[in-house]
Every structure is written in C-alpha cells, then in structure tokens.
C-alpha positions as CSV (number, residue, x, y, z in Angstrom):
1,M,30.6,-27.6,-95.4
2,T,31.9,-30.4,-93.6
3,S,34.5,-32.7,-94.4
4,A,33.6,-36.6,-94.7
5,A,35.5,-38.5,-92.2
6,A,33.7,-42.1,-93.1
7,R,32.6,-43.8,-96.4
8,L,29.2,-45.6,-96.7
9,D,28.6,-47.5,-99.5
10,L,24.8,-48.7,-100.5
11,R,23.4,-50.4,-103.0
12,L,20.1,-49.6,-104.9
13,D,17.8,-50.9,-107.4
14,P,18.0,-48.0,-109.9
15,S,14.4,-47.0,-109.4
16,D,14.8,-46.9,-105.9
17,K,18.2,-44.8,-106.4
18,E,15.9,-42.5,-109.0
19,R,13.2,-42.2,-106.4
20,I,15.7,-41.1,-103.9
21,A,17.2,-38.4,-106.5
22,R,14.0,-37.1,-107.0
23,A,12.9,-36.7,-103.2
24,A,16.3,-34.9,-102.5
25,D,15.7,-32.6,-105.8
26,L,12.5,-31.7,-104.2
27,R,14.5,-30.6,-101.1
28,G,17.0,-28.9,-103.0
29,V,19.6,-30.9,-101.5
30,A,22.4,-33.1,-102.6
31,V,21.4,-36.8,-102.6
32,S,24.0,-37.6,-100.1
33,A,22.9,-34.9,-97.8
34,F,19.3,-36.4,-98.1
35,V,20.5,-39.5,-97.7
36,R,22.4,-38.7,-94.7
37,D,19.8,-36.7,-93.0
38,A,17.1,-39.3,-93.7
39,V,19.4,-42.4,-92.2
40,L,20.6,-40.3,-89.2
41,R,16.8,-39.2,-88.2
42,E,16.2,-43.0,-88.5
43,A,18.9,-43.7,-86.4
44,E,17.9,-41.3,-83.7
45,S,14.2,-42.7,-83.7
46,V,15.7,-46.3,-83.3
47,M,17.6,-45.4,-80.5
48,A,15.1,-43.3,-79.0
49,A,12.7,-46.0,-78.8
50,E,15.2,-48.9,-77.6
51,L,17.0,-47.1,-75.3
52,T,14.3,-45.4,-73.5
53,V,12.5,-47.0,-70.6
54,T,8.8,-45.9,-69.7
55,L,7.6,-46.8,-66.1
56,S,4.0,-46.8,-65.1
57,A,3.2,-44.2,-62.3
58,A,3.3,-47.5,-59.9
59,E,6.9,-48.7,-61.3
60,S,8.4,-45.1,-60.9
61,K,7.0,-45.0,-57.3
62,R,8.7,-48.2,-56.4
63,F,11.7,-47.3,-58.3
64,L,12.2,-43.8,-56.7
65,K,11.5,-45.7,-53.5
66,A,14.1,-48.2,-54.0
67,L,16.7,-44.9,-54.7
68,D,16.0,-43.6,-51.6
69,A,16.2,-47.0,-49.6
70,P,19.5,-47.0,-47.6
71,F,22.1,-49.4,-49.7
72,Q,22.5,-52.8,-48.1
73,P,25.5,-55.1,-49.6
74,N,24.8,-58.5,-50.3
75,A,27.3,-61.1,-48.6
76,R,28.9,-61.9,-52.5
77,L,29.6,-57.5,-52.4
78,K,31.0,-57.7,-48.8
79,N,33.3,-61.0,-49.9
80,A,34.4,-58.8,-52.6
81,M,35.1,-55.6,-51.2
82,A,37.1,-57.6,-48.3
83,E,39.5,-59.1,-50.8
84,A,40.0,-56.1,-52.9
85,T,40.9,-54.4,-49.4
86,R,43.4,-57.7,-48.6
87,V,45.1,-57.4,-52.2
88,A,45.6,-53.8,-52.0
89,K,47.6,-53.9,-48.9
90,P,51.4,-53.1,-49.3
91,R,53.0,-55.8,-48.3
C-alpha cells in the first residue's frame, strides 16, 4: 500500500462519477486507483507524443552529420568566452 503525498480534487457530473465507479468495479479496484491509473496512462501518452521528435531518414542523416562535424564557435560565443575568462581572473 502506498501513502498519498498530494491530493487532486475533481468535480464530475453524477452520471460521469457513476460511470467511472462502474468501470472501477468491473476492474475490481477502488475508484481512486482506477482514476489515478487512467490519468497517469494519459499523461504518459501526452508526454510521449509531445516530447518525442521523429526525424525522416534524410533528417536523421543531416542531424548525425552535424553532430560529427567539428564544433565552430561563432563570434558571439567567442566574445562571451573571452568575457568569462576576463571576469574569472583573480585580481
């Protein structure tokens, strides 16, 4: 048994609550466990869809080629690195 660390309140139409309770009963679990599991499954699905990047074969080749290329800092980065070195020097 786990102990709850946070609470989530939800307002439902009575018919929706009854439907959820019936589904939980069919699964043989408490309503809270049923809702928690369903919501967590949906959260995982949403995060997977929104946080996963899919590249075509051509895009993958271009991406890997860019990773393999030697790093070339631009002028702005060179200036920032020089400034950081200047600021970090003991006086």
